[in-house]
C-alpha positions as CSV (number, residue, x, y, z in Angstrom):
1,X,-9.6,-17.0,20.2
2,X,-12.0,-18.4,22.9
3,X,-12.1,-21.8,21.2
4,X,-8.2,-21.8,21.2
5,X,-8.0,-20.9,24.8
6,X,-10.5,-23.7,25.8
7,X,-8.8,-26.2,23.5
8,X,-5.3,-25.3,24.8
9,X,-6.4,-25.5,28.5
10,X,-7.9,-28.9,27.9
11,X,-4.7,-30.1,26.2
12,X,-2.6,-28.9,29.1
13,X,-4.9,-30.5,31.7
14,X,-5.8,-27.3,33.5
15,X,-9.3,-28.3,34.4
16,X,-8.2,-32.0,35.2
17,X,-6.8,-30.8,38.6
18,X,-8.1,-28.8,41.4
19,X,-8.3,-25.1,40.6
20,X,-10.1,-23.3,43.5
21,X,-8.6,-23.2,47.0
22,X,-11.1,-24.2,49.7
23,X,-11.8,-21.3,52.0
24,X,-10.0,-18.8,49.7
25,X,-13.2,-16.8,49.1
26,X,-13.1,-15.5,52.7
27,X,-9.6,-13.9,52.3
28,X,-10.7,-12.5,48.9
29,X,-13.8,-10.8,50.4
30,X,-11.7,-9.7,53.4
31,X,-9.3,-7.9,51.1
32,X,-12.0,-6.1,49.2
33,X,-14.0,-5.4,52.2
34,X,-10.9,-3.3,53.5
35,X,-11.3,-1.0,50.5
36,X,-13.8,0.9,52.7
37,X,-11.2,1.3,55.4
38,X,-7.8,2.3,54.0
39,X,-4.9,3.3,56.4
40,X,-5.1,7.0,56.9
41,X,-2.5,7.4,59.6
42,X,-0.4,10.7,59.1
43,X,3.0,9.0,58.8
44,X,1.6,6.4,56.3
45,X,-0.2,9.0,54.2
46,X,3.0,11.0,54.0
47,X,5.0,8.0,53.0
48,X,2.4,7.1,50.4
49,X,2.6,10.6,48.9
50,X,6.3,10.6,48.6
51,X,6.2,7.1,47.1
52,X,3.6,8.4,44.6
53,X,5.9,11.2,43.5
54,X,8.7,8.7,43.1
55,X,6.5,6.5,40.8
56,X,5.4,9.5,38.9
57,X,8.9,10.7,38.4
58,X,10.0,7.2,37.0
59,X,7.0,7.3,34.7
60,X,7.6,10.8,33.3
61,X,11.4,10.2,32.6
62,X,10.8,6.7,31.3
63,X,8.3,8.0,28.9
64,X,10.3,10.8,27.7
65,X,13.3,8.5,27.1
66,X,10.9,6.0,25.2
67,X,9.5,8.9,23.0
68,X,13.1,9.9,22.0
69,X,14.0,6.2,21.2
70,X,10.6,5.8,19.4
71,X,11.2,8.9,17.1
72,X,14.7,7.8,16.1
73,X,13.8,4.1,15.8
74,X,10.5,4.8,14.1
75,X,12.3,6.7,11.5
76,X,14.9,4.0,10.9
77,X,12.3,1.2,10.7
78,X,9.8,3.0,8.5
79,X,9.4,1.7,4.9
80,X,9.7,5.2,3.7
81,X,13.3,5.3,5.0
82,X,14.4,2.1,3.3
83,X,12.3,2.2,0.1
84,X,12.4,5.8,-0.8
85,X,14.5,5.6,-3.9
86,X,15.4,3.3,-6.9
87,X,18.6,2.0,-5.1
88,X,16.7,0.9,-1.9
89,X,13.4,-0.3,-3.3
90,X,14.8,-3.7,-4.2
91,X,16.4,-6.5,-2.2
92,X,18.6,-4.2,-0.3
93,X,15.8,-2.0,1.1
94,X,13.8,-5.1,2.1
95,X,16.7,-6.7,3.9
96,X,17.6,-3.4,5.7
97,X,13.9,-2.9,6.7
98,X,13.6,-6.5,8.0
99,X,16.9,-6.3,9.9
100,X,15.8,-3.0,11.5
101,X,12.5,-4.5,12.6
102,X,14.2,-7.7,14.1
103,X,16.6,-5.4,16.0
104,X,13.7,-3.8,17.8
105,X,12.1,-7.2,18.6
106,X,14.7,-8.1,21.3
107,X,14.2,-5.0,23.5
108,X,10.5,-5.2,22.9
109,X,10.3,-8.8,23.9
110,X,12.1,-8.4,27.2
111,X,9.8,-7.1,30.0
112,X,10.6,-4.0,32.1
113,X,11.1,-6.2,35.2
114,X,13.9,-8.2,33.4
115,X,15.6,-5.0,32.3
116,X,15.4,-3.7,35.8
117,X,17.0,-6.8,37.3
118,X,19.9,-6.5,34.6
119,X,20.5,-2.8,35.4
120,X,20.3,-3.7,39.2
121,X,23.3,-5.8,38.7
122,X,25.1,-3.0,36.7
123,X,24.2,0.1,38.6
124,X,23.0,-1.1,42.0
125,X,20.1,0.7,43.7
126,X,20.1,3.7,41.4
127,X,17.2,5.7,40.0
128,X,18.7,5.2,36.6
129,X,17.6,1.5,36.8
130,X,13.9,2.4,36.7
131,X,14.3,5.1,34.0
132,X,16.1,2.8,31.6
133,X,14.0,-0.3,32.4
134,X,10.9,1.7,31.4
135,X,12.5,3.7,28.5
136,X,14.1,1.0,26.5
137,X,11.3,-1.6,26.1
138,X,8.7,1.2,25.8
139,X,10.9,3.0,23.3
140,X,11.2,-0.1,21.1
141,X,7.3,-0.6,21.2
142,X,6.8,3.2,20.4
143,X,9.3,2.9,17.6
144,X,7.2,0.1,16.0
145,X,4.0,2.1,16.3
146,X,5.6,5.3,15.1
147,X,7.1,3.6,11.9
148,X,3.6,2.3,11.2
149,X,2.1,5.8,11.6
150,X,4.7,7.1,9.2
151,X,4.2,4.3,6.7
152,X,0.3,5.0,6.7
153,X,0.7,8.8,6.4
154,X,0.1,10.4,2.9
155,X,3.3,10.1,0.9
156,X,2.9,12.8,-1.7
157,X,4.6,15.7,0.3
158,X,7.5,13.4,1.2
159,X,7.8,12.1,-2.4
160,X,7.7,15.7,-3.8
161,X,10.5,16.8,-1.4
162,X,12.7,13.8,-2.4
163,X,12.0,14.6,-6.1
164,X,13.3,18.1,-5.5
165,X,16.5,16.7,-4.2
166,X,15.9,17.0,-0.4
167,X,17.5,14.3,1.8
168,X,15.7,11.5,3.3
169,X,15.9,12.8,6.8
170,X,14.9,16.3,6.0
171,X,12.1,15.0,3.8
172,X,10.7,12.9,6.6
173,X,11.1,15.8,9.1
174,X,9.0,18.1,6.9
175,X,6.9,15.8,4.8
176,X,5.9,12.9,7.0
177,X,6.4,13.6,10.7
178,X,4.2,16.6,10.8
179,X,1.2,14.4,9.5
180,X,1.9,11.7,12.0
181,X,2.7,14.0,15.0
182,X,-0.8,14.3,16.5
183,X,-1.1,10.4,16.7
184,X,2.3,10.2,18.1
185,X,1.3,12.8,20.8
186,X,-1.8,10.7,21.5
187,X,0.2,7.5,21.7
188,X,2.8,9.1,24.0
189,X,0.1,9.9,26.6
190,X,-1.0,6.3,26.3
191,X,2.5,5.1,27.0
192,X,2.6,7.4,29.9
193,X,-0.4,5.8,31.3
194,X,1.3,2.4,30.9
195,X,4.5,3.8,32.4
196,X,2.8,4.7,35.6
197,X,1.7,1.1,36.1
198,X,5.2,-0.2,35.0
199,X,6.8,2.1,37.5
200,X,4.8,0.6,40.2
201,X,5.7,-2.9,39.0
202,X,9.3,-2.1,39.2
203,X,9.0,-1.1,42.9
204,X,8.3,-4.8,43.6
205,X,11.9,-5.7,42.5
206,X,13.4,-2.9,44.6
207,X,13.2,0.3,42.5
208,X,11.1,2.1,45.3
209,X,7.9,4.0,44.9
210,X,4.3,2.7,45.3
211,X,5.2,-0.8,44.2
212,X,7.7,-1.2,46.9
213,X,5.1,-0.1,49.6
214,X,2.6,-2.6,48.0
215,X,5.1,-5.5,48.3
216,X,5.8,-4.7,52.0
217,X,2.1,-4.4,52.8
218,X,1.4,-7.8,51.0
219,X,4.1,-9.5,52.9
220,X,2.5,-8.4,56.2
221,X,-1.1,-8.8,54.9
222,X,-2.0,-5.2,55.8
223,X,-4.9,-4.8,53.4
224,X,-5.7,-1.4,54.7
225,X,-2.2,-0.2,53.7
226,X,-2.5,-1.9,50.3
227,X,-5.7,0.0,49.6
228,X,-4.2,3.3,50.5
229,X,-1.4,2.7,48.0
230,X,-3.8,1.4,45.4
231,X,-5.9,4.5,45.7
232,X,-2.9,6.6,45.1
233,X,-2.0,4.6,42.1
234,X,-5.6,4.8,40.8
235,X,-5.5,8.6,41.4
236,X,-2.3,8.8,39.2
237,X,-4.1,6.9,36.4
238,X,-7.2,9.0,36.6
239,X,-5.2,12.1,36.3
240,X,-3.2,10.8,33.4
241,X,-6.3,9.5,31.7
242,X,-8.1,13.0,32.1
243,X,-5.0,14.9,30.8
244,X,-4.6,12.7,27.8
245,X,-8.2,12.7,26.9
246,X,-8.2,16.5,27.1
247,X,-5.2,16.8,24.9
248,X,-6.6,14.3,22.4
249,X,-9.8,16.4,22.0
250,X,-7.8,19.5,21.2
251,X,-4.8,18.3,19.1
252,X,-6.8,18.3,15.9
253,X,-7.0,22.2,16.0
254,X,-4.7,23.8,13.4
255,X,-3.9,27.0,15.3
256,X,-1.8,27.3,18.5
257,X,-4.0,25.9,21.2
258,X,-3.3,27.1,24.8
259,X,-4.0,23.6,26.1
260,X,-1.3,22.1,23.9
261,X,1.2,24.8,24.7
262,X,0.4,24.6,28.5
263,X,0.7,20.8,28.3
264,X,4.2,21.1,26.7
265,X,5.3,23.4,29.6
266,X,3.8,21.0,32.1
267,X,5.8,18.2,30.5
268,X,9.1,20.1,30.7
269,X,8.5,21.2,34.3
270,X,7.6,17.6,35.3
271,X,10.8,16.3,33.7
272,X,12.9,18.9,35.6
273,X,11.1,18.2,38.9
274,X,11.4,14.5,38.3
275,X,15.1,14.6,37.9
276,X,15.5,16.7,41.0
277,X,13.1,14.5,43.2
278,X,14.8,11.1,42.4
279,X,18.3,12.6,42.2
280,X,19.0,11.3,38.7
281,X,22.7,11.3,37.9
282,X,23.5,10.9,34.2
283,X,27.2,10.3,35.1
284,X,26.6,6.7,35.9
285,X,26.2,6.1,32.3
286,X,29.8,7.2,31.6
287,X,31.3,5.2,34.5
288,X,33.7,2.6,32.9
289,X,33.2,0.4,36.0
290,X,29.5,0.1,35.3
291,X,30.2,-0.8,31.7
292,X,32.7,-3.5,32.8
293,X,30.1,-4.9,35.2
294,X,27.5,-5.0,32.2
295,X,30.0,-6.8,30.1
296,X,30.8,-9.2,32.8
297,X,27.2,-10.2,33.4
298,X,26.7,-10.6,29.7
299,X,29.8,-12.9,29.5
300,X,28.4,-14.9,32.4
301,X,25.1,-15.3,30.5
302,X,26.6,-16.4,27.2
303,X,26.1,-18.9,25.7
304,X,22.6,-19.7,26.7
305,X,22.1,-23.1,28.5
306,X,19.0,-25.4,28.5
307,X,19.8,-26.8,31.9
308,X,19.2,-30.3,33.5
309,X,15.5,-30.1,32.6
310,X,16.2,-30.4,28.9
311,X,14.4,-29.1,25.8
312,X,11.2,-30.8,26.5
313,X,10.7,-28.8,29.7
314,X,11.5,-25.6,27.9
315,X,9.0,-26.3,25.2
316,X,6.3,-27.3,27.9
317,X,7.0,-23.9,29.7
318,X,6.8,-22.0,26.4
319,X,3.5,-23.7,25.6
320,X,2.2,-22.9,29.0
321,X,3.0,-19.3,28.5
322,X,1.2,-19.2,25.2
323,X,-1.7,-20.9,26.6
324,X,-1.9,-18.4,29.5
325,X,-1.7,-15.5,27.2
326,X,-4.4,-16.9,24.9
327,X,-6.7,-17.7,27.9
328,X,-6.1,-14.2,29.3
329,X,-6.9,-12.6,25.9
330,X,-10.1,-14.6,25.7
331,X,-11.2,-13.2,29.0
332,X,-9.9,-9.7,28.3
333,X,-11.4,-9.4,24.8
334,X,-14.8,-10.5,26.0
335,X,-14.7,-8.2,29.0
336,X,-13.4,-5.3,26.9
337,X,-16.1,-5.6,24.4
338,X,-18.9,-5.8,27.0
339,X,-17.5,-2.7,29.0
340,X,-16.5,-0.6,26.0
341,X,-19.9,0.5,24.7
342,X,-21.3,1.6,28.0
343,X,-18.1,3.6,28.6
344,X,-18.3,5.3,25.2
345,X,-20.1,8.6,24.5
346,X,-22.0,7.4,21.4
347,X,-23.5,10.7,20.4
348,X,-23.4,9.5,16.8
349,X,-26.5,7.4,17.5
350,X,-28.6,10.6,17.2
351,X,-30.2,10.0,20.7
352,X,-33.2,12.4,21.1
353,X,-32.7,15.4,23.4
354,X,-36.2,14.9,24.8
355,X,-35.4,11.7,26.5
356,X,-36.8,11.4,30.0
357,X,-34.7,12.6,32.8
358,X,-34.7,9.2,34.4
359,X,-33.3,7.6,31.2
360,X,-30.6,10.3,30.8
361,X,-29.6,10.0,34.5
362,X,-29.4,6.2,34.1
363,X,-27.2,6.6,31.1
364,X,-24.9,9.1,32.7
365,X,-24.6,6.9,35.9
366,X,-23.9,3.8,33.9
367,X,-21.1,5.8,31.9
368,X,-19.4,7.0,35.1
369,X,-19.6,3.7,36.8
370,X,-18.1,1.7,33.9
371,X,-15.5,4.3,33.4
372,X,-14.4,3.9,37.0
373,X,-14.5,0.2,36.7
374,X,-12.2,0.4,33.6
375,X,-9.7,2.7,35.5
376,X,-9.6,0.4,38.5
377,X,-9.0,-2.7,36.3
378,X,-6.0,-1.3,34.6
379,X,-4.7,0.8,37.4
380,X,-4.0,-2.3,39.5
381,X,-0.9,-4.0,38.2
382,X,-1.0,-7.6,37.0
383,X,1.3,-8.9,39.9
384,X,-1.2,-7.5,42.4
385,X,-4.1,-9.1,40.6
386,X,-2.1,-12.4,40.5
387,X,-1.6,-12.2,44.3
388,X,-5.3,-11.7,44.8
389,X,-6.4,-14.6,42.7
390,X,-3.8,-16.8,44.4
391,X,-6.1,-16.3,47.4
392,X,-8.8,-18.3,45.8
393,X,-6.9,-20.4,43.2
394,X,-4.0,-22.9,43.3
395,X,-0.8,-21.7,41.7
396,X,-0.8,-22.2,38.0
397,X,-2.0,-21.0,34.7
398,X,-5.5,-20.0,35.9
399,X,-4.6,-17.2,38.4
400,X,-2.1,-15.9,36.0
401,X,-4.5,-15.9,33.0
402,X,-7.3,-14.3,35.2
403,X,-4.8,-11.6,36.4
404,X,-3.8,-10.7,33.0
405,X,-7.3,-11.0,31.7
406,X,-8.8,-8.6,34.2
407,X,-6.0,-6.1,33.8
408,X,-6.0,-6.2,30.0
409,X,-9.9,-5.9,30.0
410,X,-9.4,-2.5,31.6
411,X,-7.0,-1.5,28.8
412,X,-9.0,-2.9,25.9
413,X,-12.2,-1.3,27.3
414,X,-10.7,2.0,27.2
415,X,-9.2,1.6,23.6
416,X,-12.4,0.1,22.3
417,X,-14.5,2.9,23.9
418,X,-12.3,5.5,22.2
419,X,-12.6,3.6,18.9
420,X,-16.4,3.7,19.2
421,X,-16.5,7.4,20.1
422,X,-14.3,8.3,17.1
423,X,-16.5,6.7,14.5
424,X,-17.8,8.8,11.6
425,X,-21.3,9.8,12.8
426,X,-22.6,10.5,9.3
427,X,-23.6,7.0,8.3
428,X,-25.1,6.4,11.7
429,X,-27.2,9.5,11.5
430,X,-28.3,8.7,8.0
431,X,-29.6,5.4,9.3
432,X,-31.3,7.2,12.1
433,X,-32.9,9.6,9.7
434,X,-34.4,6.6,7.7
435,X,-36.3,5.5,10.7
436,X,-33.9,3.0,12.3
437,X,-34.2,2.6,16.0
438,X,-31.3,3.3,18.3
439,X,-30.8,-0.4,18.7
440,X,-30.8,-1.0,15.1
441,X,-28.3,1.7,14.4
442,X,-26.1,0.2,17.0
443,X,-26.4,-3.4,15.6
444,X,-25.9,-2.6,12.0
445,X,-23.9,0.6,12.0
446,X,-21.8,0.7,15.1
447,X,-20.8,-3.0,15.6
448,X,-19.7,-3.6,12.0
449,X,-17.6,-0.4,11.9
450,X,-15.7,-1.1,15.1
451,X,-15.2,-4.9,14.8
452,X,-11.9,-4.6,12.7
453,X,-10.5,-2.1,15.1
454,X,-11.5,-4.2,18.1
455,X,-9.8,-7.1,16.5
456,X,-6.7,-5.1,15.8
457,X,-6.5,-3.9,19.5
458,X,-6.9,-7.5,20.7
459,X,-4.1,-8.7,18.5
460,X,-1.8,-5.8,19.6
461,X,-2.6,-6.4,23.4
462,X,-1.9,-10.2,22.7
463,X,1.7,-9.3,22.0
464,X,1.9,-7.2,25.2
465,X,0.3,-9.9,27.2
466,X,3.0,-12.4,26.2
467,X,5.5,-10.1,27.8
468,X,3.3,-9.6,30.9
469,X,3.4,-13.3,31.6
470,X,6.8,-12.7,33.0
471,X,5.5,-10.7,36.0
472,X,2.6,-13.1,36.9
473,X,4.9,-16.0,36.5
474,X,7.3,-14.6,39.1
475,X,4.6,-14.6,41.7
476,X,3.7,-18.3,41.0
477,X,1.6,-18.3,37.8
478,X,4.0,-20.6,36.0
479,X,5.4,-20.5,32.5
480,X,8.6,-18.9,31.4
481,X,8.3,-16.2,34.1
482,X,8.5,-18.8,36.8
483,X,11.6,-20.5,35.0
484,X,13.2,-17.1,34.7
485,X,12.6,-16.2,38.4
486,X,14.2,-19.7,39.4
487,X,17.2,-19.2,37.3
488,X,17.9,-15.7,38.6
489,X,17.5,-16.8,42.2
490,X,20.4,-19.3,41.9
491,X,22.4,-16.8,39.7
492,X,22.1,-19.1,36.6
493,X,22.4,-16.3,34.1
494,X,22.8,-18.7,31.1
495,X,19.5,-20.4,32.0
496,X,17.9,-17.1,32.5
497,X,19.1,-15.9,29.0
498,X,17.5,-19.0,27.6
499,X,14.1,-18.3,29.1
500,X,14.4,-14.7,27.7
501,X,15.3,-15.8,24.3
502,X,12.4,-18.3,24.3
503,X,10.1,-15.4,25.4
504,X,11.5,-13.2,22.6
505,X,11.0,-15.8,20.0
506,X,7.4,-16.2,21.1
507,X,7.0,-12.5,21.0
508,X,8.3,-12.4,17.4
509,X,6.0,-15.2,16.3
510,X,3.0,-13.5,17.8
511,X,4.0,-10.2,16.3
512,X,4.2,-11.6,12.9
513,X,1.0,-13.6,13.3
514,X,-1.0,-10.6,14.5
515,X,0.5,-8.4,11.7
516,X,-0.7,-11.1,9.1
517,X,-4.2,-11.1,10.6
518,X,-4.4,-7.3,10.8
519,X,-3.5,-7.0,7.1
520,X,-6.1,-9.7,6.2
521,X,-8.9,-7.7,7.8
522,X,-8.1,-4.3,6.5
């Protein structure tokens, strides 16, 4: 991946023109210097708290909608649904399964910001915009993951129910879904963590919340206000991270766990309070005028148009987007690997309990610091990172790739650390019992075991990074995101649709490529 990133950047001539802005380091240092002096004025703190609640409400409702879509879509795109009987195991089942997977590619390939811009044209400034913009693409991603969980679950209970004459849906509800439910709960919390950041990003396009306050503070270069908003966003992510980790550690218990029951009650309460806080009105979905407006926008966008720049320019921007994503993933994968092991509780290494206090304290401090770093990296949305790197870099691929790389490193570091923590400790303890040192157990036991999972996580995040190029492109990083922003500013909906279709096609190619690579390393 690193070789591809370097080769692609050289081909595009990234390093043949100035990259760093003279004197930009001073502004960069000034911004991070103000981290110690956030704005604590009473009125602004109250405004930040209300904005935080708005962002949280969007994230909660968007995640719940995504889980509903994910469960339904996951069932309908699972191989067990299409290949469960002699009539569907042939060409008909394969065609139906492939069509269902492709149908999910379009909503999954369009970023939340694009969905929000579309729904703004339909509903205006309405809370439903943010909920739908998060729920639809996240639901498509959740459906893909959930279908894979169903396909990997043991089939014998399901096949036994089908052999007894039980219908497909009932057999899946009782024979497959209970086996995959713990992983779905875990993934639902992960999507909630992502939804908090997406809700902040949507504020940048007018949905309100912390993102809107961040945009206003950036426009006036009030770094102290920016840090106040960022600390609130980081606090939300820390709370979600702690909650999800707590639930993950308890979901494996068979009996009714009070933590799980309490979490379910908290989710229901949060949903009710979120609807009340943002004033969500479901009646807008049944308004015929809104549907007519949506149809009118789609008519204006069809058929897609290449524009005066021609096909060559579209191919160039698509290549730029691909290069940006690959370069970002090279940074992110390397950073994620480096940060993941210090952030993991590797109790499987059989560390001695009689280690010196200094060594134990150093290990605990390192663990806490790296965990905080990972939270900060992934809590700050990619557009904010892109604006920061534009202080020191000329607009182009480099600031966009750095922004996506830093953000994704925080996400990958967390996923990789959890993968290392979940390793089976028995082989590692056996090596330790044979006299292997801690370093030898790590090199010959931990690293080979986690490498396939790390590669799978990297490939999965590559697809997500392709979508994220939209939001950094809007703030000047180039690629299809910049093209989309220009087309929307001049109300060229046909050109905007062309940019979205190009991005969707790129997402599908990356999806099938990553799926092929994942199958080859299993």
